[in-house]
Backbone of each chain as ProteinMPNN parsed JSONL, in Angstrom:
{"seq_chain_A": "XXXXXXXXXXXXXXXXXXXXXXXXXXXXXXXXXXXXXXXXXXXXXXXXXXXXX", "coords_chain_A": {"N_chain_A": [[147.905, 2.213, -27.961], [149.064, 3.261, -25.643], [146.807, 3.473, -24.125], [146.204, 0.824, -23.724], [148.299, -0.059, -22.054], [147.856, 1.643, -19.97], [145.376, 0.959, -18.897], [142.888, 2.151, -18.065], [143.827, 3.752, -15.977], [144.488, 1.901, -14.06], [146.68, 0.521, -14.675], [149.253, 0.356, -13.42], [148.775, -1.268, -11.18], [147.708, -3.595, -12.342], [149.762, -4.49, -14.147], [151.855, -4.913, -12.412], [150.832, -7.027, -10.906], [150.589, -9.012, -12.905], [153.302, -9.213, -13.654], [154.526, -10.081, -11.284], [153.263, -12.59, -10.927], [154.096, -13.923, -13.267], [156.87, -13.892, -12.829], [157.09, -15.566, -10.548], [156.105, -17.919, -11.644], [158.049, -18.522, -13.613], [160.258, -18.784, -11.937], [159.527, -21.062, -10.482], [159.616, -23.035, -12.476], [162.338, -22.963, -13.07], [163.494, -23.638, -10.544], [162.432, -26.219, -10.234], [163.589, -27.6, -12.412], [166.259, -27.331, -11.757], [166.343, -28.745, -9.368], [165.821, -31.302, -10.34], [168.04, -31.723, -11.994], [170.153, -31.635, -10.114], [169.368, -33.808, -8.509], [169.667, -35.922, -10.316], [172.455, -35.906, -10.787], [173.406, -36.46, -8.193], [172.217, -38.946, -7.762], [173.465, -40.54, -9.695], [176.067, -40.468, -8.718], [175.708, -41.722, -6.243], [174.891, -44.236, -7.037], [177.171, -45.103, -8.378], [178.929, -45.285, -6.224], [177.652, -47.299, -4.77], [178.013, -49.425, -6.509], [180.74, -49.717, -6.468], [181.206, -50.813, -4.007]], "CA_chain_A": [[148.91, 1.434, -27.221], [149.2, 3.844, -24.306], [145.572, 3.143, -23.408], [146.309, -0.588, -23.344], [149.173, -0.173, -20.879], [147.3, 2.472, -18.892], [144.246, 0.189, -18.348], [141.982, 3.11, -17.394], [144.435, 4.265, -14.742], [144.821, 0.793, -13.151], [147.815, -0.19, -15.284], [150.342, 0.092, -12.483], [148.389, -2.414, -10.337], [147.522, -4.789, -13.177], [151.03, -5.002, -14.687], [152.622, -5.435, -11.275], [150.271, -8.343, -10.566], [151.005, -9.92, -13.988], [154.755, -9.389, -13.567], [154.811, -10.902, -10.097], [152.815, -13.965, -11.205], [154.998, -14.477, -14.285], [158.16, -14.113, -12.162], [156.999, -16.758, -9.684], [155.943, -19.088, -12.528], [159.361, -18.834, -14.204], [161.122, -19.24, -10.84], [159.141, -22.438, -10.156], [160.151, -23.903, -13.537], [163.794, -22.997, -12.886], [163.762, -24.417, -9.321], [162.082, -27.617, -10.5], [164.603, -28.173, -13.306], [167.523, -27.382, -11.016], [166.204, -29.856, -8.418], [165.929, -32.549, -11.114], [169.435, -31.843, -12.435], [170.939, -31.988, -8.921], [168.992, -35.168, -8.094], [170.275, -36.848, -11.282], [173.913, -35.969, -10.531], [173.607, -37.144, -6.912], [171.798, -40.347, -7.915], [174.537, -41.229, -10.449], [177.205, -40.59, -7.79], [175.318, -42.708, -5.224], [174.887, -45.53, -7.727], [178.586, -45.456, -8.623], [179.485, -45.685, -4.921], [177.046, -48.594, -4.438], [178.607, -50.449, -7.368], [182.138, -49.89, -6.046], [181.255, -51.597, -2.772]], "C_chain_A": [[149.036, 1.923, -25.778], [147.975, 3.48, -23.457], [145.599, 1.705, -22.909], [147.147, -0.748, -22.077], [148.61, 0.586, -19.684], [146.141, 1.768, -18.172], [143.325, 1.07, -17.492], [142.534, 3.581, -16.041], [144.863, 3.176, -13.764], [146.055, 0.018, -13.617], [148.891, -0.569, -14.297], [150.035, -1.119, -11.587], [148.338, -3.697, -11.163], [148.861, -5.355, -13.641], [151.944, -5.512, -13.587], [152.148, -6.847, -10.922], [150.674, -9.385, -11.616], [152.485, -10.262, -13.86], [155.155, -10.309, -12.423], [154.466, -12.37, -10.355], [153.755, -14.646, -12.196], [156.364, -14.797, -13.663], [158.155, -15.372, -11.317], [156.851, -18.025, -10.536], [157.289, -19.5, -13.125], [160.311, -19.377, -13.142], [160.816, -20.694, -10.483], [159.668, -23.431, -11.199], [161.652, -24.072, -13.329], [164.176, -23.843, -11.669], [163.535, -25.901, -9.553], [163.156, -28.293, -11.339], [165.944, -28.313, -12.593], [167.506, -28.56, -10.027], [166.393, -31.192, -9.135], [167.375, -32.796, -11.547], [170.325, -32.294, -11.263], [170.663, -33.422, -8.494], [169.615, -36.201, -9.01], [171.766, -37.036, -10.997], [174.181, -36.762, -9.248], [173.266, -38.626, -7.007], [172.881, -41.143, -8.65], [175.733, -41.488, -9.537], [176.926, -41.702, -6.762], [175.381, -44.127, -5.809], [176.312, -46.027, -7.971], [179.234, -45.945, -7.334], [178.963, -47.054, -4.512], [177.712, -49.703, -5.234], [180.064, -50.733, -7.01], [182.249, -50.819, -4.844], [181.156, -53.092, -3.016]], "O_chain_A": [[149.103, 1.136, -24.834], [148.078, 3.22, -22.258], [145.094, 1.395, -21.83], [146.77, -1.467, -21.152], [148.852, 0.224, -18.533], [145.95, 1.962, -16.971], [143.033, 0.752, -16.339], [141.781, 3.779, -15.088], [145.517, 3.462, -12.761], [146.423, -1.001, -13.034], [149.394, -1.692, -14.326], [150.932, -1.902, -11.274], [148.847, -4.74, -10.753], [149.086, -6.561, -13.545], [152.724, -6.44, -13.805], [152.956, -7.742, -10.672], [151.054, -10.503, -11.269], [152.88, -11.425, -13.943], [156.001, -11.19, -12.572], [155.248, -13.271, -10.054], [154.16, -15.791, -11.998], [156.944, -15.847, -13.94], [159.102, -16.157, -11.359], [157.398, -19.074, -10.198], [157.63, -20.682, -13.142], [161.076, -20.307, -13.399], [161.73, -21.473, -10.211], [160.11, -24.527, -10.854], [162.175, -25.184, -13.401], [165.082, -24.673, -11.753], [164.333, -26.738, -9.131], [163.588, -29.405, -11.036], [166.67, -29.286, -12.798], [168.498, -29.27, -9.865], [167.041, -32.1, -8.613], [167.874, -33.919, -11.479], [171.138, -33.208, -11.402], [171.583, -34.168, -8.158], [170.05, -37.253, -8.544], [172.273, -38.157, -10.967], [175.062, -37.621, -9.212], [173.939, -39.464, -6.407], [173.183, -42.278, -8.28], [176.336, -42.561, -9.565], [177.801, -42.513, -6.458], [175.853, -45.069, -5.172], [176.615, -47.208, -7.795], [180.0, -46.908, -7.347], [179.707, -47.877, -3.979], [177.953, -50.792, -4.712], [180.561, -51.839, -7.22], [183.246, -51.522, -4.677], [181.183, -53.875, -2.067]]}, "seq_chain_B": "XXXXXXXXXXXXXXXXXXXXXXXXXXXXXXXXXXXXXXXXXXXXXXXXXXXXXXXXXXXXXXXXXXXXXXXXXXXXXXXXXXXXXXXXXXXXXXXXXXXXXXXXXXXXXXXXXXXXXXXXXXXXXXXXXXXXXXXXXXXXXXXXXXXXXXXXXXXXXXXXXX", "coords_chain_B": {"N_chain_B": [[152.562, -45.667, -1.547], [155.013, -44.567, -0.893], [155.47, -43.039, -3.15], [153.417, -41.226, -2.862], [154.288, -39.7, -0.67], [156.509, -38.544, -1.862], [155.275, -37.01, -3.84], [153.872, -35.253, -2.206], [155.999, -33.899, -1.015], [156.985, -32.697, -3.283], [154.921, -31.037, -4.056], [154.629, -29.091, -2.102], [156.502, -26.763, -2.239], [155.606, -25.455, -4.603], [152.923, -24.966, -3.955], [153.289, -23.253, -1.777], [154.556, -20.991, -2.957], [152.561, -20.177, -4.745], [150.476, -19.558, -3.031], [151.557, -17.352, -1.797], [151.668, -15.679, -4.046], [148.9, -15.373, -4.548], [148.132, -13.944, -2.286], [149.756, -11.608, -2.459], [149.097, -10.521, -5.027], [146.452, -10.103, -4.542], [146.659, -8.119, -2.635], [147.771, -6.089, -4.185], [145.647, -5.654, -5.903], [143.661, -5.006, -4.068], [144.442, -2.565, -3.011], [143.773, -0.311, -4.849], [141.054, -0.94, -5.185], [139.657, -1.561, -2.762], [140.776, 0.306, -1.222], [142.616, -0.368, 0.603], [145.495, -2.373, 1.266], [145.627, -4.534, 2.949], [143.332, -6.15, 5.093], [141.426, -7.273, 7.948], [139.906, -9.468, 6.804], [137.82, -12.365, 6.551], [138.44, -14.28, 4.447], [141.007, -13.51, 3.633], [142.412, -13.792, 6.012], [142.189, -16.583, 6.501], [143.506, -17.474, 4.278], [146.069, -16.616, 4.831], [146.504, -18.242, 7.021], [146.592, -20.667, 5.677], [148.973, -20.288, 4.248], [150.738, -20.316, 6.396], [150.484, -22.981, 7.185], [151.629, -24.207, 4.947], [154.265, -23.215, 5.162], [154.866, -24.442, 7.571], [154.815, -27.161, 6.795], [156.988, -27.234, 5.009], [159.081, -26.508, 6.744], [158.956, -28.492, 8.714], [159.517, -30.802, 7.244], [162.149, -30.334, 6.478], [163.33, -30.244, 8.938], [163.426, -32.724, 10.192], [165.59, -35.413, 10.111], [165.402, -38.189, 9.627], [163.964, -39.965, 7.019], [161.436, -41.421, 6.819], [160.119, -40.739, 9.175], [159.988, -37.977, 8.921], [158.384, -37.81, 6.632], [155.956, -38.9, 7.603], [155.276, -37.15, 9.722], [154.999, -34.717, 8.336], [152.916, -35.408, 6.648], [150.778, -35.697, 8.44], [150.521, -33.046, 9.339], [149.849, -31.85, 6.901], [147.373, -33.051, 6.386], [145.855, -32.067, 8.511], [146.048, -29.379, 7.817], [144.607, -29.393, 5.44], [141.998, -29.172, 6.198], [141.559, -26.549, 6.258], [141.054, -25.79, 3.65], [138.239, -26.045, 2.653], [137.3, -24.131, 4.461], [138.504, -21.749, 3.62], [137.227, -21.544, 1.143], [134.431, -21.389, 1.83], [134.442, -19.21, 3.494], [133.557, -16.74, 2.596], [130.884, -17.07, 2.538], [130.048, -17.878, 5.058], [130.83, -15.799, 6.799], [130.688, -12.174, 7.17], [132.104, -10.562, 4.46], [134.558, -8.773, 2.528], [135.061, -9.811, 0.107], [133.387, -11.045, -2.834], [130.531, -13.329, -2.89], [130.697, -16.904, -3.939], [131.25, -17.146, -7.485], [131.432, -18.933, -9.558], [131.49, -21.68, -8.586], [128.762, -22.656, -7.575], [125.334, -23.526, -6.791], [123.343, -22.349, -8.31], [123.037, -20.735, -11.602], [126.197, -19.593, -13.049], [127.43, -16.511, -11.647], [128.709, -14.734, -13.361], [129.72, -12.878, -16.193], [129.629, -14.231, -19.498], [131.726, -13.414, -21.162], [133.765, -13.009, -19.408], [133.886, -15.355, -18.063], [134.924, -17.365, -19.765], [137.695, -16.614, -20.33], [138.543, -16.863, -17.654], [138.094, -19.598, -17.048], [139.791, -20.727, -18.944], [142.28, -19.835, -18.046], [142.271, -21.127, -15.598], [142.45, -23.803, -16.373], [144.922, -23.664, -17.686], [146.708, -22.93, -15.574], [146.364, -25.144, -13.935], [147.441, -27.233, -15.511], [150.026, -26.286, -15.688], [150.842, -26.438, -12.992], [150.695, -29.199, -12.669], [152.822, -29.958, -14.314], [155.006, -28.764, -12.938], [154.862, -30.097, -10.453], [155.196, -32.761, -11.264], [157.801, -32.675, -12.302], [159.289, -32.05, -10.011], [158.581, -34.23, -8.425], [159.79, -36.311, -9.776], [162.473, -35.625, -9.361], [162.527, -35.899, -6.591], [161.991, -38.634, -6.256], [164.261, -39.753, -7.45], [166.113, -38.914, -5.622], [165.402, -40.368, -3.385], [165.403, -43.097, -3.99], [167.152, -46.32, -4.31], [169.618, -48.691, -5.501], [168.618, -51.293, -7.843], [166.262, -50.238, -8.988], [166.83, -47.512, -9.188], [169.009, -47.565, -10.901], [167.81, -48.494, -13.221], [165.962, -46.425, -13.663], [167.661, -44.236, -14.128], [168.961, -45.134, -16.389], [166.852, -45.176, -18.213], [166.273, -42.451, -18.252], [168.625, -41.499, -19.326], [168.453, -42.553, -21.847], [166.314, -41.191, -22.828]], "CA_chain_B": [[152.625, -44.728, -0.416], [156.291, -43.863, -1.023], [155.304, -42.03, -4.201], [152.532, -40.182, -2.313], [155.137, -38.801, 0.13], [157.349, -37.781, -2.801], [154.402, -36.007, -4.464], [153.606, -34.233, -1.177], [157.221, -33.093, -0.891], [157.139, -31.924, -4.519], [153.837, -30.054, -4.201], [154.682, -28.034, -1.074], [157.092, -25.485, -2.661], [154.729, -24.796, -5.584], [151.765, -24.483, -3.198], [153.695, -22.099, -0.969], [154.789, -19.804, -3.79], [151.31, -19.703, -5.322], [149.698, -18.909, -1.965], [152.163, -16.016, -1.674], [151.212, -14.903, -5.214], [147.484, -15.015, -4.385], [148.044, -12.885, -1.262], [150.37, -10.363, -2.928], [148.309, -9.931, -6.118], [145.231, -9.622, -3.874], [147.003, -6.844, -2.0], [147.933, -5.105, -5.273], [144.297, -5.377, -6.394], [142.887, -4.418, -2.976], [144.838, -1.167, -2.762], [142.894, 0.658, -5.532], [139.634, -1.321, -5.188], [139.106, -1.423, -1.414], [141.442, 1.42, -0.538], [143.595, -0.903, 1.559], [146.17, -3.574, 0.765], [145.327, -5.647, 3.855], [142.315, -5.925, 6.113], [141.166, -8.55, 8.632], [138.787, -10.11, 6.124], [137.944, -13.816, 6.804], [139.135, -15.038, 3.394], [142.439, -13.171, 3.664], [142.984, -14.381, 7.232], [142.346, -18.033, 6.339], [144.541, -17.69, 3.255], [147.336, -16.473, 5.567], [146.627, -19.491, 7.803], [147.024, -21.664, 4.69], [150.395, -20.049, 3.991], [151.473, -20.771, 7.582], [150.525, -24.454, 7.106], [152.642, -24.542, 3.932], [155.581, -22.968, 5.777], [155.027, -25.503, 8.565], [155.158, -28.403, 6.089], [158.364, -27.117, 4.489], [160.013, -26.474, 7.88], [158.939, -29.802, 9.367], [160.197, -31.771, 6.373], [163.611, -30.143, 6.501], [163.839, -30.301, 10.319], [163.616, -34.118, 10.632], [166.536, -36.084, 9.213], [164.907, -39.512, 9.241], [163.02, -39.771, 5.922], [160.072, -41.924, 7.033], [159.505, -39.937, 10.25], [159.71, -36.662, 8.344], [157.23, -37.998, 5.74], [154.727, -39.109, 8.383], [154.957, -35.914, 10.462], [154.524, -33.717, 7.371], [151.608, -35.854, 6.148], [149.775, -35.365, 9.472], [150.313, -31.597, 9.288], [149.157, -31.541, 5.643], [145.965, -33.478, 6.531], [145.226, -31.056, 9.388], [145.975, -28.148, 7.029], [143.605, -29.485, 4.369], [140.705, -28.747, 6.772], [141.476, -25.118, 5.974], [140.656, -25.526, 2.256], [136.827, -25.635, 2.573], [137.067, -22.901, 5.25], [138.845, -20.629, 2.719], [136.185, -21.448, 0.116], [133.138, -20.96, 2.375], [134.586, -18.044, 4.382], [132.772, -15.608, 2.077], [129.467, -17.374, 2.748], [129.803, -18.004, 6.5], [131.05, -14.536, 7.506], [130.659, -10.959, 6.355], [133.409, -10.451, 3.814], [134.696, -7.811, 1.433], [135.041, -10.589, -1.131], [132.043, -11.417, -3.293], [130.252, -14.769, -2.731], [131.164, -17.672, -5.101], [130.669, -16.764, -8.771], [131.405, -20.108, -10.452], [131.151, -22.921, -7.883], [127.539, -22.507, -6.818], [124.274, -24.369, -7.348], [122.652, -21.556, -9.327], [123.93, -20.518, -12.761], [127.321, -18.727, -12.658], [127.137, -15.079, -11.555], [129.789, -14.041, -14.063], [129.371, -12.753, -17.619], [130.306, -15.241, -20.327], [132.973, -12.862, -21.72], [134.799, -13.119, -18.386], [133.94, -16.748, -17.606], [135.801, -18.158, -20.632], [139.11, -16.384, -19.982], [138.802, -17.381, -16.304], [138.186, -21.059, -17.124], [140.997, -21.046, -19.719], [143.404, -19.625, -17.137], [142.183, -22.185, -14.589], [143.0, -25.001, -17.018], [146.349, -23.405, -17.928], [147.449, -22.987, -14.312], [146.319, -26.533, -13.452], [148.423, -27.995, -16.284], [151.343, -25.768, -15.289], [151.165, -27.019, -11.682], [150.952, -30.632, -12.883], [154.191, -30.039, -14.847], [155.949, -28.439, -11.857], [154.823, -31.155, -9.434], [155.797, -33.977, -11.829], [159.257, -32.478, -12.395], [159.852, -32.151, -8.656], [158.379, -35.604, -7.94], [160.851, -37.086, -10.423], [163.704, -35.313, -8.619], [162.368, -36.446, -5.239], [162.121, -40.101, -6.34], [165.677, -40.048, -7.719], [166.837, -38.652, -4.371], [165.025, -41.344, -2.359], [165.551, -44.514, -4.369], [168.472, -46.954, -4.295], [169.76, -49.995, -6.148], [168.22, -51.647, -9.21], [165.235, -49.311, -9.494], [167.513, -46.258, -9.525], [169.833, -47.835, -12.094], [166.88, -48.575, -14.351], [165.405, -45.087, -13.889], [168.697, -43.394, -14.716], [169.203, -45.635, -17.751], [165.717, -44.696, -19.015], [166.439, -41.001, -18.404], [169.752, -41.302, -20.235], [168.006, -42.902, -23.191], [165.271, -40.242, -23.279]], "C_chain_B": [[153.905, -43.904, -0.473], [156.176, -42.738, -2.04], [154.435, -40.88, -3.684], [153.34, -39.192, -1.475], [156.014, -37.943, -0.774], [156.536, -36.683, -3.472], [154.116, -34.882, -3.475], [154.804, -33.304, -1.024], [157.396, -32.193, -2.112], [156.111, -30.801, -4.622], [153.981, -28.872, -3.244], [155.329, -26.722, -1.547], [156.211, -24.717, -3.653], [153.504, -24.204, -4.879], [152.09, -23.237, -2.396], [153.835, -20.853, -1.842], [153.483, -19.274, -4.381], [150.367, -19.102, -4.274], [150.232, -17.495, -1.734], [151.68, -15.125, -2.827], [149.765, -14.453, -5.028], [147.341, -13.887, -3.363], [148.596, -11.555, -1.79], [149.569, -9.707, -4.065], [146.968, -9.42, -5.565], [145.467, -8.269, -3.213], [147.134, -5.737, -3.05], [146.557, -4.685, -5.793], [143.48, -4.626, -5.339], [143.199, -2.936, -2.754], [143.957, -0.165, -3.509], [141.403, 0.344, -5.363], [138.982, -1.117, -3.819], [139.698, -0.232, -0.662], [142.413, 0.946, 0.524], [144.208, -2.193, 1.002], [145.885, -4.776, 1.66], [144.243, -5.234, 4.837], [142.004, -7.281, 6.75], [139.889, -9.192, 8.092], [138.937, -11.629, 6.289], [138.729, -14.564, 5.733], [140.637, -14.771, 3.418], [143.102, -13.854, 4.87], [143.209, -15.887, 7.047], [143.354, -18.388, 5.233], [145.936, -17.554, 3.892], [147.588, -17.729, 6.416], [147.131, -20.619, 6.892], [148.518, -21.533, 4.411], [151.243, -20.543, 5.168], [151.572, -22.297, 7.605], [151.581, -24.907, 6.091], [154.045, -24.353, 4.495], [155.897, -24.069, 6.791], [155.459, -26.814, 7.923], [156.598, -28.363, 5.597], [159.373, -27.21, 5.636], [160.123, -27.847, 8.539], [159.71, -30.835, 8.548], [161.713, -31.603, 6.448], [164.193, -30.281, 7.915], [164.136, -31.732, 10.789], [164.49, -34.854, 9.625], [166.008, -37.429, 8.708], [163.763, -39.379, 8.232], [161.587, -40.204, 6.242], [159.366, -41.138, 8.15], [159.112, -38.567, 9.731], [158.482, -36.725, 7.424], [155.925, -38.073, 6.525], [154.296, -37.83, 9.113], [154.381, -34.852, 9.52], [153.139, -34.088, 6.838], [150.5, -35.508, 7.14], [149.463, -33.867, 9.427], [149.533, -31.197, 8.023], [147.677, -31.916, 5.729], [145.216, -32.471, 7.404], [145.028, -29.759, 8.599], [144.901, -28.183, 5.96], [142.203, -29.127, 4.871], [140.468, -27.265, 6.43], [140.936, -24.814, 4.565], [139.168, -25.175, 2.129], [136.531, -24.365, 3.375], [137.391, -21.669, 4.393], [137.709, -20.426, 1.708], [134.88, -20.863, 0.68], [133.213, -19.727, 3.269], [133.738, -16.859, 3.92], [131.267, -15.813, 2.265], [129.151, -17.318, 4.24], [129.931, -16.68, 7.25], [130.889, -13.356, 6.564], [132.044, -10.736, 5.783], [133.4, -9.359, 2.759], [134.67, -8.53, 0.089], [133.594, -10.908, -1.523], [131.804, -12.895, -3.02], [130.681, -15.536, -3.985], [130.467, -17.252, -6.397], [130.554, -17.95, -9.721], [130.874, -21.349, -9.736], [129.945, -22.712, -6.978], [126.438, -23.284, -7.522], [123.532, -23.655, -8.479], [123.566, -21.369, -10.537], [125.004, -19.483, -12.425], [126.974, -17.234, -12.691], [128.255, -14.271, -12.212], [129.428, -14.003, -15.542], [130.235, -13.705, -18.441], [131.641, -14.733, -20.875], [134.116, -12.915, -20.698], [134.965, -14.561, -17.925], [134.925, -17.564, -18.438], [137.278, -17.911, -20.378], [139.47, -16.966, -18.619], [139.003, -18.9, -16.334], [139.43, -21.496, -17.897], [142.238, -20.924, -18.837], [143.459, -20.725, -16.07], [142.803, -23.475, -15.127], [144.512, -24.841, -17.211], [147.17, -23.535, -16.658], [147.474, -24.414, -13.739], [147.375, -27.369, -14.167], [149.839, -27.577, -15.909], [151.771, -26.4, -13.951], [151.445, -28.516, -11.78], [152.395, -30.807, -13.371], [155.223, -29.814, -13.733], [156.03, -29.595, -10.85], [155.457, -32.442, -9.971], [157.316, -33.86, -11.922], [159.896, -32.67, -11.025], [159.697, -33.56, -8.079], [159.463, -36.521, -8.504], [162.174, -36.896, -9.676], [163.682, -35.973, -7.236], [162.548, -37.965, -5.24], [163.573, -40.503, -6.601], [166.513, -39.876, -6.454], [166.61, -39.772, -3.35], [165.408, -42.778, -2.698], [166.999, -44.991, -4.371], [168.464, -48.16, -5.255], [169.231, -50.118, -7.567], [167.222, -50.654, -9.811], [165.884, -48.023, -9.992], [168.33, -46.426, -10.799], [168.956, -47.828, -13.343], [166.331, -47.19, -14.706], [166.414, -44.181, -14.565], [169.01, -43.817, -16.147], [168.102, -45.146, -18.68], [165.869, -43.206, -19.278], [167.555, -40.705, -19.401], [169.354, -41.562, -21.672], [167.034, -41.883, -23.744], [165.874, -38.982, -23.897]], "O_chain_B": [[153.909, -42.716, -0.152], [156.697, -41.641, -1.841], [154.668, -39.717, -4.012], [153.113, -37.985, -1.552], [156.241, -36.766, -0.497], [157.022, -35.568, -3.66], [154.115, -33.707, -3.843], [154.654, -32.087, -0.917], [157.889, -31.071, -2.0], [156.384, -29.748, -5.198], [153.51, -27.774, -3.54], [154.771, -25.655, -1.289], [156.08, -23.496, -3.564], [153.096, -23.08, -5.17], [151.302, -22.295, -2.329], [153.303, -19.793, -1.514], [153.307, -18.062, -4.506], [149.554, -18.235, -4.595], [149.464, -16.56, -1.507], [151.328, -13.965, -2.616], [149.428, -13.303, -5.309], [146.528, -12.981, -3.545], [147.985, -10.504, -1.597], [149.382, -8.49, -4.073], [146.421, -8.433, -6.057], [144.603, -7.393, -3.227], [146.68, -4.611, -2.849], [146.327, -3.512, -6.087], [142.707, -3.726, -5.667], [142.329, -2.159, -2.36], [143.431, 0.754, -2.882], [140.576, 1.255, -5.393], [137.885, -0.567, -3.727], [139.195, 0.179, 0.383], [142.973, 1.754, 1.265], [143.53, -2.992, 0.357], [145.898, -5.914, 1.19], [144.238, -4.113, 5.345], [142.286, -8.322, 6.157], [138.929, -9.426, 8.826], [140.05, -12.145, 6.184], [139.586, -15.387, 6.054], [141.442, -15.687, 3.246], [144.193, -14.413, 4.766], [144.27, -16.409, 7.387], [143.968, -19.455, 5.252], [146.863, -18.282, 3.536], [148.715, -18.213, 6.517], [147.981, -21.418, 7.285], [149.239, -22.528, 4.344], [152.318, -21.112, 4.976], [152.602, -22.851, 7.99], [152.325, -25.857, 6.333], [154.911, -25.213, 4.33], [157.021, -24.564, 6.867], [156.349, -27.499, 8.428], [157.34, -29.333, 5.748], [160.388, -27.897, 5.526], [161.213, -28.309, 8.878], [160.461, -31.641, 9.096], [162.462, -32.579, 6.478], [165.406, -30.418, 8.075], [164.979, -31.942, 11.661], [164.173, -34.912, 8.437], [166.145, -37.766, 7.532], [162.732, -38.774, 8.524], [160.637, -39.466, 5.98], [158.161, -40.899, 8.077], [158.042, -38.052, 10.055], [157.647, -35.821, 7.43], [154.934, -37.424, 6.189], [153.119, -37.472, 9.123], [153.407, -34.176, 9.852], [152.298, -33.221, 6.603], [149.416, -35.079, 6.744], [148.301, -33.464, 9.469], [148.67, -30.32, 8.068], [146.822, -31.196, 5.213], [144.096, -32.071, 7.089], [143.981, -29.118, 8.695], [144.34, -27.147, 5.602], [141.319, -28.816, 4.073], [139.33, -26.806, 6.329], [140.426, -23.722, 4.314], [138.839, -24.131, 1.567], [135.626, -23.607, 3.025], [136.665, -20.675, 4.423], [137.283, -19.301, 1.45], [134.295, -19.956, 0.087], [132.189, -19.243, 3.751], [133.259, -16.073, 4.737], [130.48, -14.871, 2.166], [128.119, -16.781, 4.644], [129.222, -16.456, 8.231], [130.943, -13.498, 5.342], [133.035, -10.72, 6.513], [132.362, -9.057, 2.171], [134.309, -7.949, -0.935], [132.709, -11.023, -0.676], [132.766, -13.658, -2.923], [130.999, -14.914, -4.999], [129.256, -17.03, -6.417], [129.682, -17.972, -10.589], [129.935, -21.993, -10.205], [130.086, -22.604, -5.76], [126.571, -23.656, -8.688], [123.146, -24.271, -9.472], [124.724, -21.786, -10.516], [124.765, -18.59, -11.612], [126.323, -16.752, -13.618], [128.691, -13.25, -11.679], [128.897, -14.972, -16.084], [131.399, -13.95, -18.127], [132.581, -15.51, -21.039], [135.289, -12.872, -21.069], [136.034, -14.954, -17.456], [135.68, -18.366, -17.89], [138.046, -18.86, -20.223], [140.565, -17.499, -18.439], [139.942, -19.426, -15.736], [140.054, -22.503, -17.561], [143.125, -21.776, -18.866], [144.533, -21.191, -15.69], [143.573, -24.147, -14.44], [145.283, -25.761, -16.936], [148.218, -24.181, -16.661], [148.462, -24.838, -13.141], [148.116, -28.121, -13.533], [150.741, -28.411, -15.823], [152.911, -26.838, -13.799], [152.307, -29.045, -11.079], [153.108, -31.694, -12.902], [156.185, -30.571, -13.602], [157.117, -30.013, -10.45], [156.166, -33.137, -9.244], [158.035, -34.822, -11.655], [160.908, -33.358, -10.889], [160.56, -34.033, -7.341], [159.983, -37.391, -7.807], [162.894, -37.855, -9.397], [164.681, -36.527, -6.778], [163.177, -38.521, -4.34], [164.058, -41.483, -6.035], [167.49, -40.593, -6.237], [167.496, -40.091, -2.557], [165.702, -43.578, -1.809], [167.937, -44.196, -4.426], [167.413, -48.573, -5.745], [169.361, -49.207, -8.383], [167.323, -50.28, -10.979], [165.547, -47.508, -11.058], [168.345, -45.55, -11.664], [169.302, -47.244, -14.37], [166.242, -46.823, -15.878], [166.063, -43.435, -15.479], [169.288, -42.982, -17.008], [168.377, -44.746, -19.811], [165.625, -42.742, -20.392], [167.451, -39.786, -20.214], [169.832, -40.905, -22.597], [166.922, -41.711, -24.958], [165.14, -38.091, -24.323]]}, "name": "protein", "num_of_chains": 2, "seq": "XXXXXXXXXXXXXXXXXXXXXXXXXXXXXXXXXXXXXXXXXXXXXXXXXXXXXXXXXXXXXXXXXXXXXXXXXXXXXXXXXXXXXXXXXXXXXXXXXXXXXXXXXXXXXXXXXXXXXXXXXXXXXXXXXXXXXXXXXXXXXXXXXXXXXXXXXXXXXXXXXXXXXXXXXXXXXXXXXXXXXXXXXXXXXXXXXXXXXXXXXXXXXXXXXXXXXXX"}
C-alpha cells in the first residue's frame, strides 16, 4: 500500500496532479449546476414579469 | 447562430480551467522530470498564449453589455485564438522543445506502448464526455438566460416536467 502511494518517490507530484485535476473537475460540475439553477430561477421570474404586463 | 454563441459562452470557462490544469500539472510533472517547473519552451509558451486568449474571451464577454455586440466581439477573438491550436500541436515539431514529438497523432504507428496507449485513450474519451456534459449544462443555462416569451415558457415547462 505504501509503495502504491509512494510511486517510486514521485508520489507527492503524482497525487498533487491528480488532486488538482479532480478538484477542478468537481468545481466545473458545481459551477455548471449552479449556473443552471440561477438561470432557471431568473427565467421564471422574467416570465412572470412578462405575463404580468 | 444564437445557439453557437451560447455554446461559445458555455465552453469558455471550462476551456480556461482545463488550460490552467494542463499548465499546473505540467509544472508539477516538470519539477522532478526536467528539474524546473517552468521554462521558455515553445509548447509551454503557446499554451500560456492560449490561456491569455481564454481570459480575453471571458473578459470581453463580460465587458460589453449589449448581448449581440459582445457575442460578435468574443467570436472574432475566439477565431483569432483558434489559430493558436495547431501552433500548440506542432510547436514540438517546428522548434526545439523539451517535450517529446507527437506520440499518437502522427502518420507512422504510435510511438507509445500499448499498455500506456489504452489508458490514455480511455482517459481521452472520458474527459471528452465530461466536457460535453459541462458544456451542455452551461449552454442550457445560457439559453435560459437569453431567451424570452413562448420559447422560454415551453422550455421551462419541459424542464419542470423532467
